[in-house]
C-alpha positions in Angstrom: -20.6 14.9 -33.0 -24.0 17.1 -31.4 -27.2 15.3 -31.4 -30.5 15.6 -33.1 -33.1 18.5 -32.5 -35.9 15.4 -31.8 -33.5 13.4 -29.5 -32.2 16.9 -27.7 -36.3 17.9 -27.2 -36.8 13.8 -25.9 -34.3 14.4 -23.0 -35.6 18.0 -22.1 -38.8 16.8 -21.9 -37.5 14.0 -19.3 -35.2 16.6 -17.6 -38.8 18.6 -16.8 -40.5 16.0 -15.1 -37.9 13.1 -13.7 -37.0 12.8 -10.6 -32.8 14.1 -10.9 -30.5 11.9 -11.4 -32.9 9.0 -11.9 -31.3 5.6 -11.6 -31.9 3.5 -15.4 -33.3 1.0 -13.1 -36.3 3.1 -11.6 -37.2 4.2 -14.7 -40.6 2.7 -14.2 -43.9 2.5 -17.3 -45.6 5.0 -15.5 -42.9 7.8 -16.6 -42.6 6.6 -20.1 -46.2 6.4 -20.4 -46.4 9.6 -19.8 -43.0 10.6 -22.1 -45.9 8.9 -24.4 -48.1 11.7 -23.4 -46.5 14.8 -23.2 -45.1 14.1 -27.1 -49.3 13.4 -27.4 -48.6 9.8 -29.3 -49.6 7.6 -26.8 -52.5 6.1 -28.5 -51.0 6.6 -32.0 -49.5 3.1 -33.0 -48.3 4.8 -36.8 -47.0 7.8 -35.3 -45.8 5.9 -31.9 -43.7 3.2 -34.8 -42.1 6.3 -36.7 -40.9 8.3 -33.6 -39.8 4.7 -32.0 -36.2 5.1 -33.0 -35.8 8.7 -31.6 -37.4 7.9 -28.3 -35.3 4.9 -27.9 -32.3 7.2 -28.6 -33.2 9.8 -25.9 -34.1 7.8 -23.7 -30.6 5.8 -24.1 -29.0 10.3 -23.8 -31.3 11.3 -20.7 -29.3 7.9 -18.5 -25.5 9.1 -20.5 -26.3 12.3 -18.9 -25.4 10.9 -15.9 -23.2 8.7 -17.1 -25.7 5.3 -16.9 -25.4 3.2 -19.8 -29.1 1.4 -20.5 -30.0 -0.2 -23.5 -33.8 -0.1 -23.7 -37.0 -2.1 -26.1 -40.3 -0.2 -25.8 -43.6 -0.7 -27.5 -46.7 2.4 -27.4 -47.6 0.3 -23.8 -44.1 -0.8 -22.2 -40.8 0.3 -22.0 -37.9 -2.2 -20.8 -34.4 -0.8 -19.4 -31.2 -2.7 -19.1 -28.3 -1.5 -17.1 -24.8 -2.0 -17.5 -22.9 -2.1 -14.5 -20.4 0.5 -13.9 -18.5 -2.9 -13.4 -18.9 -6.0 -14.9 -19.1 -7.7 -11.6 -21.0 -5.7 -9.9 -24.5 -6.6 -7.9 -27.4 -4.1 -8.5 -26.7 -3.6 -5.0 -23.5 -2.3 -5.7 -24.2 -0.1 -8.7 -27.0 1.8 -6.9 -24.1 2.6 -4.2 -21.9 3.6 -7.6 -24.1 5.7 -9.1 -24.6 7.9 -5.8 -20.7 8.3 -6.2 -21.0 9.0 -9.7 -23.0 12.0 -8.5 -21.0 13.2 -6.1 -18.4 12.8 -8.6 -19.7 15.2 -11.5 -21.0 17.8 -8.8 -17.0 17.8 -8.5 -16.6 18.2 -12.2 -18.7 21.3 -12.8 -17.1 22.8 -10.0 -13.4 21.0 -11.1 -12.0 25.2 -10.8 -12.6 24.7 -7.0 -10.6 21.3 -6.9 -7.5 23.1 -9.3 -4.1 22.7 -7.9 -2.1 23.6 -11.1 -3.8 23.7 -15.1 -3.8 20.4 -15.5 -3.9 18.8 -12.1 -7.2 18.1 -9.7 -7.0 16.9 -6.6 -10.2 15.6 -4.7 -10.3 15.9 -1.1 -9.9 13.6 1.4 -12.8 13.1 3.0 -14.5 12.6 -0.3 -11.7 10.1 -1.2 -13.0 8.2 2.4 -16.8 8.7 1.5 -16.4 7.3 -2.0 -14.1 4.3 -0.5 -16.6 4.1 2.9 -18.7 2.3 0.4 -16.5 -1.0 -0.3 -15.4 -1.1 3.0 -18.8 -1.3 4.2 -19.9 -4.2 1.7 -16.1 -6.1 2.3 -15.0 -5.1 -1.3 -11.1 -4.7 -1.4 -9.1 -1.6 -2.0 -7.9 -3.0 -5.0 -11.4 -3.0 -6.6 -12.5 0.1 -4.9 -9.3 2.1 -6.9 -10.0 0.1 -9.7 -14.1 1.4 -10.6 -13.7 4.4 -8.8 -11.3 4.5 -12.0 -14.1 3.5 -14.7 -16.4 6.0 -12.8 -13.8 8.8 -12.7 -12.4 8.2 -16.8 -15.8 9.8 -18.8 -17.1 12.6 -15.8 -13.7 14.3 -15.8 -12.6 12.6 -19.4 -9.9 11.0 -18.3 -7.5 10.3 -21.5 -5.2 6.7 -22.2 -2.7 9.8 -21.3 -3.5 11.0 -18.1 -3.2 9.5 -15.1 -5.4 9.2 -12.1 -4.1 8.7 -8.7 -5.1 7.3 -5.5 -2.3 8.8 -3.2 -2.0 11.2 0.1 -5.6 10.5 1.2 -6.7 11.8 -1.8 -7.5 11.3 -5.8 -5.7 13.1 -8.0 -6.4 13.4 -12.0 -3.6 14.8 -14.3 -3.8 15.3 -17.6 -1.4 15.0 -19.7 0.6 17.6 -20.9 3.3 18.0 -24.4 6.9 19.1 -23.0 6.8 22.5 -22.2 8.1 24.8 -24.7 11.3 26.8 -24.4 13.7 28.7 -26.3 16.8 28.6 -28.1 19.8 27.9 -25.4 17.3 26.9 -22.8 17.4 23.8 -20.4 15.1 21.6 -21.8 15.4 19.1 -19.1 14.2 21.7 -17.1 11.4 23.9 -18.8 13.4 26.2 -19.5 14.1 26.8 -15.3 17.5 27.7 -14.4 19.3 25.0 -13.2 20.9 26.7 -10.0 17.3 28.5 -9.0 15.7 25.0 -9.5 19.0 23.9 -6.8 18.6 27.1 -4.6 14.9 26.0 -4.8 15.6 22.3 -3.6 17.5 23.9 -1.1 14.8 25.8 0.6 12.1 23.2 0.5 14.5 20.5 1.0 16.9 20.8 3.2 17.8 16.7 3.9 16.6 15.7 0.5 13.1 14.4 -1.0 13.7 10.2 -0.8 11.7 9.0 2.3 8.5 11.1 1.0 9.5 9.7 -2.5 9.7 6.0 -0.9 6.6 6.6 1.3 4.4 6.4 -1.0 6.7 4.5 -4.4 5.5 1.4 -3.7 1.3 2.7 -3.8 2.1 4.0 -7.4 4.3 1.1 -8.8 0.7 -1.1 -7.7 -1.3 1.0 -9.0 0.3 2.4 -12.3 3.2 0.7 -12.8 1.7 -3.1 -11.7 4.1 -6.1 -13.0 1.8 -8.2 -12.4 -0.5 -7.2 -15.1 1.2 -4.6 -17.2 2.8 -5.4 -20.5 6.8 -3.7 -21.6 5.8 -1.1 -23.8 3.1 0.1 -21.6 5.5 0.4 -18.9 8.6 2.2 -21.6 5.3 4.2 -22.4 4.4 5.1 -19.0 6.7 4.8 -16.7 8.6 9.0 -17.0 4.9 10.7 -17.1 3.6 8.4 -13.8 7.0 9.2 -12.0 6.7 13.0 -13.1 3.0 13.1 -11.6 4.0 11.3 -8.3 6.5 14.5 -7.4 4.3 16.9 -8.9 1.5 15.3 -6.0 4.3 15.6 -3.7 5.8 19.1 -4.5 2.2 21.1 -4.8 2.2 20.3 -0.9 5.1 22.6 -0.4 5.6 25.4 -2.8 4.8 28.7 -2.3 2.0 29.1 -4.2 4.1 31.8 -6.0 6.7 28.9 -7.2 4.2 27.3 -8.6 4.6 27.9 -12.2 8.3 26.9 -12.1 6.5 23.0 -10.9 7.7 21.3 -14.3 11.4 22.7 -14.2 11.5 21.8 -10.6 9.5 17.7 -11.1 11.7 17.5 -13.9 14.9 18.2 -11.1 14.0 16.6 -8.6 13.3 13.6 -10.8 16.9 13.6 -12.8 18.4 13.5 -9.1 16.3 10.8 -7.8 15.8 8.8 -11.6 18.7 6.2 -10.5 17.1 5.1 -6.4 13.7 5.5 -8.4 14.2 2.7 -11.2 16.1 0.7 -8.7 12.9 0.5 -6.1 11.1 -0.3 -9.4 13.6 -3.1 -11.2 13.1 -4.8 -6.9 9.2 -4.4 -7.2 9.8 -6.5 -10.7 12.9 -9.1 -8.9 9.5 -9.3 -6.3 7.0 -10.7 -8.6 9.6 -12.8 -9.9 10.1 -14.4 -7.3 7.0 -15.4 -6.9 6.8 -17.2 -10.2 3.8 -14.2 -11.3 3.3 -15.1 -15.0 3.2 -11.8 -16.2 6.6 -10.8 -14.3 7.7 -13.6 -16.4 7.2 -12.5 -19.4 8.1 -8.8 -18.8 11.6 -9.5 -18.1 12.3 -12.5 -21.0 11.8 -9.5 -23.3 15.0 -8.4 -21.9 17.6 -11.2 -24.0 20.8 -10.5 -25.9 18.5 -12.2 -29.1 18.3 -10.4 -32.6 14.5 -10.5 -34.2 14.5 -10.5 -38.0 11.1 -9.2 -39.3 9.8 -10.3 -42.7 12.7 -7.8 -44.9 15.4 -8.6 -43.0 15.2 -5.8 -41.0 17.7 -7.0 -37.5 16.2 -5.8 -34.4 18.7 -6.1 -31.0 16.8 -6.4 -28.3 18.1 -5.1 -24.8 20.0 -7.9 -22.7 20.2 -7.6 -18.3 23.8 -7.4 -18.6 25.0 -6.3 -15.0 28.3 -3.5 -14.1 30.9 -7.3 -14.2 29.7 -7.6 -18.0 27.6 -10.5 -17.3 24.3 -11.3 -19.0 21.2 -12.8 -17.1 17.9 -14.1 -18.4 15.1 -15.4 -16.2 16.1 -18.5 -15.2 19.5 -17.3 -14.6 17.6 -14.7 -12.2 15.1 -17.1 -10.2 18.0 -19.0 -9.9 20.3 -16.4 -7.4 16.7 -15.1 -6.3 16.2 -18.9 -4.6 18.7 -19.0 -3.6 19.3 -15.4 -2.3 15.5 -15.9 -0.7 16.3 -19.2 1.4 19.0 -17.9 2.4 17.7 -14.8 3.8 14.9 -17.6 5.3 17.8 -18.7 7.3 18.7 -15.8 8.4 14.9 -14.6 10.1 14.9 -18.1 11.5 17.7 -17.8 13.2 16.9 -14.0 14.8 13.9 -16.3 16.0 16.5 -18.9 17.1 17.9 -16.4 18.9 14.7 -14.1 20.1 13.7 -16.9 21.9 17.4 -17.5 23.4 17.5 -13.5 24.8 14.0 -13.3 26.2 14.6 -17.2 28.3 18.2 -15.4 29.2 16.3 -12.5 30.3 13.5 -14.2 32.9 16.5 -16.0 34.0 17.8 -13.5 34.8 14.6 -12.1 35.9 13.8 -15.2 38.2 17.3 -14.9 40.0 16.8 -12.0 40.7 13.2 -12.7 42.6 15.3 -15.9 44.1 17.8 -13.3 45.7 15.5 -11.3 47.0 13.8 -14.7 48.4 17.1 -15.8 50.2 17.8 -12.8 51.6 14.3 -12.1 52.6 14.3 -16.2 54.3 17.5 -15.2 56.0 16.1 -12.9 57.6 12.9 -14.5 59.6 15.5 -17.3 59.9 17.5 -14.4 61.9 14.6 -13.0 64.0 13.7 -17.1 64.7 17.0 -17.5 65.9 16.9 -14.5 68.1 13.3 -15.4 70.1 14.9 -19.3 70.5 18.1 -17.3 72.3 15.9 -14.9 74.7 14.3 -17.3 75.6 16.5 -19.8 76.9 18.1 -16.1 78.6 14.6 -15.6 80.0 14.4 -19.3 81.2 18.4 -19.1 82.4 17.3 -15.9 84.4 14.1 -17.0 85.8 14.1 -20.2 86.9 11.2 -21.5 83.8 12.8 -24.3 82.4 10.0 -26.8 83.9 7.0 -24.3 83.2 5.2 -26.1 79.9 3.9 -22.8 78.3 7.5 -21.9 78.1 9.0 -25.4 76.6 5.7 -25.0 74.2 6.7 -21.6 73.0 10.4 -23.3 72.1 9.7 -26.9 71.0 7.6 -24.0 68.1 10.4 -21.3 67.2 12.4 -24.4 67.2 10.4 -26.3 64.3 9.6 -22.8 62.5 13.3 -22.7 62.5 13.5 -26.2 60.7 11.2 -25.1 58.8 12.5 -21.8 57.5 15.4 -23.7 57.0 14.2 -25.8 54.7 12.7 -23.7 52.0 15.8 -21.7 52.7 17.5 -24.7 51.4 15.1 -25.1 48.5 15.6 -21.4 47.2 20.0 -22.7 47.5 18.8 -25.5 44.9 16.2 -23.5 42.8 19.4 -20.3 42.8 22.1 -22.9 42.5 19.2 -24.4 39.2 19.0 -21.1 37.8 22.7 -20.1 38.0 23.3 -23.4 35.8 20.2 -22.5 32.9 21.9 -19.2 32.9 25.8 -20.6 32.0 23.5 -23.7 29.2 21.9 -19.9 27.7 24.7 -17.3 27.6 26.6 -20.0 25.9 23.3 -21.1 23.7 23.4 -17.5 23.1 27.0 -17.1 21.9 26.8 -20.1 20.3 23.3 -18.8 17.9 25.1 -15.5 17.5 28.2 -16.8 15.9 25.5 -19.3 13.6 23.9 -15.6 12.8 27.3 -14.3 11.9 27.9 -17.1 9.7 24.6 -17.1 7.3 25.5 -13.4 7.5 28.7 -14.4 6.0 27.5 -16.3 3.4 24.5 -14.3 2.5 26.8 -11.2 1.9 27.9 -12.2 -1.6 24.4 -13.1 -2.8 22.9 -10.1 -1.6 25.8 -8.6 -3.9 24.9 -10.7 -6.8 20.9 -9.8 -6.0 21.9 -5.7 -5.9 24.0 -5.9 -9.1 21.3 -8.0 -11.0 18.7 -5.5 -9.9 21.3 -3.1 -11.0 21.2 -3.8 -14.3 17.5 -4.0 -14.4 17.1 -1.2 -13.4 18.9 0.1 -16.4 17.4 -1.9 -19.1 14.2 -0.7 -18.0 14.2 2.5 -19.0 15.7 1.8 -22.7 13.2 1.9 -25.8 
């Protein structure tokens, strides 16, 4: 809806003399009085009262241009501005930072063709995303808060509607505008937007000879956290958005690898890849939901309790059968029975983790004992060589004494006594080394037995967890199936 001419004139007048992109709380009494002077009503109370409503609307509209929401209260001599912060929990310091972000985002929006990778997909580059996020990090705010507030800013600046999607993926910010399904000619494959399945198969083989699941899996948890978060999402919203979210995710993966000449086929190619990996994506999603159930998250509990074998009857008597979680063995599951299995499975996994820690400690001790044995064995060899050398010196001394008849020479006798004492000392050290080797060898035997025992204990735990794992997988598959039902 267009604004009245008088309001537009006030906005133009403010733009003519105010600093570019003025933060609302910096709008001073001087700025306000200049406006009244330029309108020639600063000294006329009656004219002011007549134009008061238009003045307020004009000031509000001026700040709306930079996506600042304000309330304005004015008199002939004063103007009071109340700014409504972008994020209700923000301080003025944080809001001023967000205003700087807005200016940067506005600049991008005004030249969005430079950032458009597809007619309906904008990509804000990594350096800009890092700059926007850095402000939050510098102020010790979480990434969750950063993404939440940036989405609030992006929404009006880029005219993002409820059906559009903002992704924070692969270091960039992506804005994926909603597009209705492509209309195809009679006889063409609607699943792939009219593209030839054979041609799409050839493209898939060309671009992803080893498949694309690793790429999907690498960002799937982030996509779920941001767009399909089971701590906040309800069943109706999930049902309405999960297909567009997964399609958008795959498009973002494709855009970086596809030849520009093939981009006109991206809608069909996205559908083709989604069809290949749909079951794996939904299974991953179901396990993500089960993780929140295991953590006793209240919203996840409400979400999963929606699935049951109950029948609803409205006021008119119309019956609606709800969707139950039924596994491949025709067993029906509800919140209570699922939670019971999850708790058992969790405890079993914790026991295995504990057992792995015990095994790791035993292996580390065994390795250390092997190293100690090696050191002491080397010490034994060195010690035996030292003793052999002393024995040789003693023998050489005795031979010299025999040949030269120096048996009564005090110096010679002293040297022989010293060598014998040294030999006795080194033999004592050798005895200690051999004792240590014996002890280490005994300890090694004990540790090897313990390793065998703990390995057998782990094998038993693995056998015990297998039935629980099998039940868990059945529940996850059943839940993945029911998530797709509308």
